[in-house]
N, C-alpha and C positions, 0 to 999 in steps of 0.2 A: 813810239805808236803802240807795240806791244802791252806796254803800262794803261794808254790810252784805255784801248776796245777791253782791258779788265775790267776798267773803272767804267764802261758803258754796261758790263755785262755785270757787273753788281750791280748799279742802278736799274736797270731791267730784269733782276731777280725781285730787289727789293719792289719794285712797284708791282710784278705778279704777286709778295708775297703779302703784300699791306692791299690786293686787289682780293685776292683768294682769302684773306684772313674777313675781308670787309664784309665781301658775299657771306661769307660764314654764319659772319653776325649776322644779319641779314636772316639765311634761313632759320638758326636758331633763338631766334626773338624773341619767342610764346617761351622757349625753353626756359628762355632768363628770368622769366616771371612765375618762375617753376611752378606751372602747369602740370598735372600727371601725365602719365605717358600715354597712357588713348588722347590726349587732346593734342591734337594737327594741326595744322597751318595751312589756308590753299589762297593761291594768288591772282591765278588764271584755270582757265579753261581749255584740254586740247583744243578744242573745235566754237567759234562762234559763228552763230547765222543770225538773216535775216526775217522775221515773220509777216508776212500782211493779213489784216483781219479782216472776216467780211461780217458787216454788222448786219444783222438777224431782225426780219423786219416782224415787229409783233404786231398781235390786234387789237392788243387793248394796253392801256394804261396804268401802272398797278403801280411802277416803287421810285419811294423815296431813298432810298438807300442801300440798293440790289449787290452783296455782301459775297456769300456764296452759293454755291451751286452744285447738287451730286445729282447724277445719272443713275439707275438704272434698270433695263429692259429698254418697254418704251418710256418709260416716263420719268421726267425730269423734275428738280423741285431748284427753285432759285428762292433764297434765304433773302426776307428783306429790314436791316439791320433798325431801322426806322420806322416800320409800314406805318400808316394810319390807321384803316382798323384790321388789317391782320398781318401779321410776321413772316410769312412761307405762301411760296404760290408753286397750284401745279400745272405742268404740259403733257403734251404729251409729244414724242421725242422720236426721230429729231425734227418734226415740224415746227415744233415748240409751238405750237394752237393749246391756249390755254382751255385747261381747266373748269379746273377752282380753286379757292382759296381757303386756309387752316391757321388755324392756331391764332383765335380772336383776343385781338387787345382787349386787358380791360385787369378789373381785378379780382372775377367771381372766381370761384373753387377752380372751373372747366376753362379760363381763360387765362390767358398771359403777360405776365409785367413784362418782359423779357426776352429776346430771342439770343442764343450765344451760339448752336452748328443745326443742323440737321444731318442726322445719318438714313440709310439703308442698311435694314438688316434682316435675311430671310423672309422678305418681301414685304417686310413694315417701314415702317420710316419712326424714328426716334428724334425730338429736339428736349433740348437743356433750355430754360429758364434761371438764370442764376439769381434773379432776382427772389424768389419762387424757392429758388432750392429747389428742384424739379424736372426731374426726367420723363418722358408722358411718350408714351406708346402707341403707334395709331397702323389700325387697318383700312385697309382698299375695301370701297361699298364694292355692296354685288356687279357694280355697273362699269368699278373697275375708275371711275370719272372723280372720283373725291377720297377722302382720309377721313374716317372717324373714329373718334377717341378711345381708346380699350383699356388703356391704367396711365396712374402716375403712381411714381416714384420718390419719396421725400427724403433728399441726400440729408445722412447725420450730421451735428451739428458741429462733430468735431474736422468737417471737411471744409474748411476757409472756401470761400469765396469761388466758387465752381465754375470756370470759364471756359471753359474746353471739353471736352469727353471725344472720347473714343471706345466701340465697342468690343471689347475681349473676348469672347465664344460668349454662349446662353447662358450663361449665366452672372458674368462682371463686366466690369465698364472701368477706363483709365480716363482719370480725371487728375491733371496735372498741380499739384500740391502747393500751395501759396503758405504754407506756414515759413517757407526757407528752409524747412528741418530737413524734407528729403525733393527729390523730384519730381517722381509720379506717387499714386496712389491707387487702390488697385480694392474698387466697390460692384459689393455683389448685389443678386437683382432686389434686397429689400432695403438700398441706401446706404448702408452702413459699413467702413471701412473695414478691408478683410488685414490688409497690410502697408507700409510705405515704401520705399524704393530709391535707391540715388539722390546728390549729392547737387547741387549747383556747381558748374565747372569755373570755378572763378579764382582769381588769384586775389579778391580785395576781401582777406583773414578780418578784416575787424568788423568788415557788414558781417558780415557771415559769424561773429562770435556778435555783435552788441546791434545788429540791425536788421535780423534776419526777414523780418516782415518787408520790409521796402527794397529791400535785393530782390525778394519773390517777385516783388511788383516789376521790377525792373527791367526783369526775367522774365516777362510774362512771355511764355509762348507757344502754338498751334501746334497739333499735333494729327500724326493717322498713323491709322495701326492697319496692318494687310496680314490677316489670319491665315493664309496662301504660305506667306513666306517665316511670319510669326517679325517680322519687322514694324518697328514702332521709331517713326521720327518726330522729334520736336523741332522748329525756327522762333529763334528771336524777333519779340516783336520791336523792340531797337537791336543794335550791334549785327551783328554777321554773324552770325553761331547757328550750326547744325548740330542735332546731338541724335543719333542713332543706337538706338537696343534691339538685340536679336535678343527675344524672349523667349525661343528654344534654344539656345545654346550658353543663353546668359552671359554676351559679351555684347560690347558699347565702345563706338568711338566718339568723340568731340573734332568737328572741324571749324574752326575760324578764320575767318578770311579777314580782308583788307582791312576792313573796319574795326574790326576786335572785337570784344564783347560787350555786351547792353554799360551805357554811360550815361551817371547819373545825381545828383547832391540830393542831400535828407532834405527837408525842408517840412516840422512838423512832424515828422515820421513819416512823411512818406518820400516815393519816388520819385523825381520831378528827373525826368527827362533831359539829356543836354549832346549827347552824342545824333545820331542816324537815324529814320524811319528806317525798319530795317527789310523783312519777310510778313506777309497778309497770311499765306497759304499755301498748304503743303497735302499734298498726294505721292502715299506710299507705292505703286502698283507691283507688277507682278516681279519685274527684271528693273525698275527703275525709281528713284525719289526727283518727285519735281514743286520745286518750290516756287514762289512769286517775289522778288526784290524789289526795294523801293531806294534805298539807298542816297535818299536827301535828307544833309543836315537842318536839324530842329532852325537853325538862323537862319538859311531859305526861305526856310517854311513862315519864320515871322517876317523876315524881311521884306518878302510877297504879299504877305500878309491874306492871305486868298485866292490870290493869282493863279495859284500852281495849280497844274491838272492835280488831283490827288490817286493815288495808285503808282500801280506800279509799274516799268516801262519793261523788263526783263523777266527770265524764268530761267532756276537754275538745275541742271540735271546733275544728280548726282549717283555712283553706284548704292547698289546695297549697302555697301560699307561705310558708304561716304565720301566715297573717290569724284572728284570732279568732271564730268564727262561733259558736257554742254553747257553755251550760254545763250539764251535763243533773246535776242532785241527786237523789241514790241511795236508797232508804228500806234495802240492803243496803250493809254494807261489802266490798268487791272487790277480785282483785289483776288477775287475767288476763282478757280481753276477743276478742272476735270479732265482726264484723262483718259482717252479711250487709244491702246497702246496695238487695237489691232487694226483700224482704220487709221493711225496717224492724227486724231486730231484734238485740238483744244480746247475745247469752252469757254468763255468769260466772262466773268463779270466785268462792267468797264461803268464805271456811280456818274461818268460825265457825259455821259449823253444818253438822248432820253428814249433811245430805244439801245437796254444794257446791254445785250446779249452779244457776243462777237465767239466767230470761230473762224482758228490759226491749222493752218496745215502743217504739218512737218515730216519729215523726215526723207 
């Protein structure tokens, strides 16, 4: 009987050790892939909450693909990725009464060929046109109900395919580096490169050595910078990766979710996505990082052949150090967000709805 008890104890101990090793292997999975020390996994959020959206009724039909939304004071801008006549529209906030449109589509010197993002800064507005390789500054009219073009900055030829931007300070911008050599570029007000920093945090060393432009395409990221705390956040359009750079103390951390880093295959020098649609927007507030997450596989997108609703139904909230805080599950599929932590409000764009502006209350 004693021998049987000893055998049972040995068996239980072996099972316990096996389970312990199993969980250690899971928790160290990223480490086994030889990531850098500042690359950390995440899989769960301490909190998960459902949010119900309130559709804001607009008094005019303007949009084909409402993508980004930005708010400052009593003004809101909604960016239309595929606008017919204009790429952006100005509204009164919070009523969303239409005021005017700007960023006329066309190929004349004062028109735009594309729009990648729009930013408020010091009561002015900046836009990025990747096809013209141009940043444009606009100022408000005396009546405050329209925006007028004040300045255009042509980007240097050594800046490859500028697909997003953030304003660093009065004299410089931050743009992702799509050469694959670094992660971000610092650009001066003349559009010239000041320096580059960071590297793509991938374990695909062969791609990093032999196919950097394709790797950089796969790692396309959306970014935001908050000058109050010095935090720059980048989220990948493919896969599930958040990068956090504190530009005040020069520290950084990379958080990789369960879906891993961007997956792709190389065809004719281009990176073809094979994994999931990841993030579509990010905002760094004074206290946290908010990001819209999709999580839909490309296999499912192809299988549904256009029947899937477009966008993400999750907003992930991280600390300014990249720690998971909360996962919001939405009743709408959205692309862009603007977060007001004072009023506990998130305003978002829904490309699936004829009334594309949705307001969520949280907290």
